[in-house]
C-alpha positions in Angstrom: 29.0 26.1 19.8 29.2 21.9 19.3 25.3 22.1 20.0 24.4 24.1 16.9 26.7 22.0 14.9 25.0 18.7 16.5 21.2 20.6 15.2 23.7 21.2 11.7 24.5 17.5 11.1 20.9 16.0 12.8 19.6 18.2 9.9 22.1 16.7 7.1 21.4 13.5 8.7 17.0 13.8 8.7 17.7 15.5 5.2 19.4 12.7 3.7 17.1 10.2 5.5 14.7 11.8 3.2 16.4 12.1 0.2 17.1 8.1 0.5 13.5 7.1 1.5 11.8 9.4 -1.3 15.1 8.1 -4.4 12.0 5.5 -6.1 11.2 9.3 -7.9 14.6 9.6 -10.0 13.9 5.8 -11.2 10.5 6.9 -12.1 12.2 9.6 -13.8 15.4 8.1 -16.0 12.7 4.9 -16.8 10.3 7.0 -18.2 12.6 9.1 -20.0 13.3 5.5 -21.7 9.6 4.7 -22.5 8.9 8.1 -23.3 12.2 7.7 -26.5 10.6 4.5 -27.2 6.5 5.4 -27.1 7.6 8.9 -29.5 10.3 7.0 -32.0 7.8 4.3 -32.9 4.8 7.1 -32.8 3.1 4.8 -30.4 -0.2 5.3 -28.1 -0.7 3.5 -24.8 -4.4 4.4 -23.1 -4.0 3.7 -19.4 -7.0 3.7 -17.1 -6.5 3.6 -13.1 -9.0 2.8 -9.2 -11.6 0.4 -11.1 -13.4 -1.2 -12.2 -16.8 0.0 -12.2 -19.9 -1.0 -13.0 -20.8 2.2 -15.2 -17.8 3.8 -17.0 -15.7 0.8 -16.9 -17.7 -1.5 -19.2 -18.7 1.3 -21.3 -15.1 1.8 -22.1 -14.8 -1.3 -23.0 -17.9 -1.4 -25.8 -16.1 1.4 -27.0 -12.6 0.2 -27.6 -14.2 -2.6 -28.7 -16.1 -1.3 -31.7 -12.7 0.4 -32.3 -10.2 -3.1 -32.7 -8.2 -1.1 -29.4 -6.7 -2.6 -26.3 -5.3 -0.6 -23.0 -4.0 -0.7 -19.7 -6.6 -1.2 -17.1 -4.2 -0.6 -13.6 -6.8 -2.1 -10.7 -7.4 -1.5 -7.1 -8.1 -5.1 -5.3 -11.5 -3.8 -3.4 -13.1 -2.9 -6.5 -12.1 -5.9 -8.4 -13.2 -8.3 -6.1 -17.1 -6.4 -6.6 -17.1 -6.5 -10.0 -15.7 -10.4 -11.1 -17.6 -11.1 -14.3 -15.5 -7.3 -15.7 -12.6 -8.2 -15.0 -13.1 -11.4 -16.6 -14.6 -9.8 -19.7 -11.5 -7.4 -19.6 -8.7 -10.4 -20.1 -11.4 -12.5 -22.7 -10.4 -9.3 -24.7 -7.1 -8.6 -24.7 -7.2 -5.7 -22.6 -3.8 -5.3 -19.3 -4.5 -6.0 -16.1 -2.4 -4.4 -13.1 -2.2 -4.1 -10.0 -3.0 -0.7 -7.9 -2.7 -1.6 -4.7 -5.9 -2.9 -2.8 -7.1 0.3 -1.5 -5.4 3.4 -2.6 -2.9 4.4 -0.4 0.0 7.2 -0.9 3.6 5.8 -0.4 4.4 9.4 0.5 1.7 9.7 3.3 0.9 6.3 4.7 3.4 4.1 7.3 5.5 2.3 5.3 4.1 -0.7 6.3 1.0 0.0 6.3 1.7 0.8 2.2 3.1 -2.6 1.7 0.4 -3.8 3.2 -1.6 -1.9 0.2 0.5 -2.9 -2.5 0.2 -7.0 -1.6 -3.2 -7.0 -0.6 -4.1 -5.8 -4.3 -2.1 -8.4 -5.7 -3.9 -11.3 -3.9 -7.5 -9.8 -4.9 -6.6 -10.0 -8.2 -4.8 -13.1 -7.9 -7.2 -14.8 -10.2 -5.7 -12.3 -13.1 -2.3 -11.4 -13.5 0.5 -12.7 -12.1 3.0 -12.0 -8.4 4.9 -10.3 -10.8 2.1 -8.8 -12.9 3.1 -4.8 -13.4 2.3 -2.0 -11.3 1.2 1.1 -10.8 1.3 2.6 -8.1 -1.5 5.1 -6.4 -0.4 9.1 -6.8 2.3 7.7 -8.4 4.5 8.4 -5.5 7.2 4.8 -4.3 9.7 5.0 -1.4 12.1 2.8 -0.8 10.1 0.7 1.4 7.4 0.4 -1.8 10.0 -0.4 -4.9 11.9 -3.2 -2.4 8.4 -4.7 -2.3 7.6 -4.2 -6.1 11.7 -5.3 -7.5 11.8 -8.9 -5.1 8.7 -9.4 -6.6 10.1 -8.2 -10.1 7.3 -6.9 -11.4 7.3 -4.3 -14.1 6.1 -1.0 -12.9 4.6 1.9 -15.2 3.6 5.8 -14.7 2.5 7.7 -17.6 4.1 10.6 -20.1 0.8 12.5 -20.3 -1.8 13.3 -17.7 -5.4 13.7 -19.3 -6.5 16.1 -16.6 -9.5 14.0 -15.6 -9.0 13.8 -11.8 -8.2 18.1 -11.8 -10.7 20.3 -10.2 -11.4 22.1 -13.3 -11.3 19.6 -16.6 -9.4 20.2 -19.5 -10.7 20.3 -23.5 -10.1 16.3 -24.9 -9.0 18.5 -28.0 -6.5 19.8 -25.0 -5.3 16.5 -24.4 -5.2 15.3 -28.3 -2.5 18.1 -29.1 -0.5 17.3 -26.8 -0.8 13.4 -28.0 0.2 15.2 -31.7 2.9 17.8 -29.9 4.3 15.2 -28.4 4.2 11.8 -31.1 3.2 9.7 -28.6 2.0 8.9 -25.5 1.3 6.8 -22.4 -2.4 8.7 -21.4 -3.2 8.5 -17.6 -6.7 8.3 -17.1 -9.2 6.8 -14.7 -12.1 4.4 -15.2 -13.2 4.2 -11.3 -17.1 5.3 -10.7 -17.6 9.2 -10.3 -19.7 12.1 -12.3 -21.6 12.1 -14.9 -19.4 14.5 -16.9 -16.4 12.8 -16.0 -17.4 10.3 -17.1 -17.6 11.5 -20.4 -15.0 12.9 -20.5 -12.8 9.7 -20.7 -15.1 8.1 -22.8 -15.6 11.6 -25.4 -11.0 11.5 -24.9 -10.6 8.1 -25.4 -12.6 8.5 -28.8 -10.6 11.5 -29.7 -6.9 10.2 -28.7 -8.5 6.7 -31.1 -9.2 9.4 -33.8 -5.9 10.7 -33.5 -3.9 7.9 -33.7 -6.2 6.6 -36.7 -5.4 9.7 -39.4 -2.4 10.4 -37.3 -0.9 6.4 -38.2 0.2 6.1 -34.7 0.2 2.2 -33.3 -1.9 1.7 -30.2 -0.7 -0.7 -28.0 -1.2 -2.0 -24.7 1.7 -1.8 -22.5 2.6 -5.0 -22.2 4.0 -4.4 -25.5 6.0 -2.0 -24.8 10.2 -2.4 -23.5 10.0 -3.7 -20.3 
């Protein structure tokens, strides 16, 4: 009986510890519910791109955004920014947001705690020519744990997730019209896309979707804003 009680107690402590360790998930829900209310109330479209920059797709996106007079938010990996500093320069010069997405895109739920924190710090370090130590942050895979949460809190950096996943990283790509319909139905949103180098169909999808969303915004009077213009 005593062994059974001890095992049950250990299991309970283990579950409680896990819940605390992964508790930033609840903070994410609270924060993004508040942001979602703002973007819907004000009919805002925010275009966001993760994992870049890349030599081809990021430049194509910048040309498209420039031609449409739109600004977006780019959450960059430090290792990629170091490879393409001229592209990061252009992103900044043309009025887009640059945020940190870590250095090597470690999943905080799968990496050792100190490795995940070190990956975040390395990302900020490599991006230090373009963003402040408290510049905006998006967690790789959207995952945070208590150690990565406190690492970001100490910086005073705003954390941004998304309200609409474009599906550009899914095994099967949706159509651009499906994502646009969701934007219309929800009345606004922060759209997650990726500008890392991938296959041509995926790159083409990101370009097509960006153009389609901007068309919808123009026809239906959505405000196109980078994240820094939303509530913190």
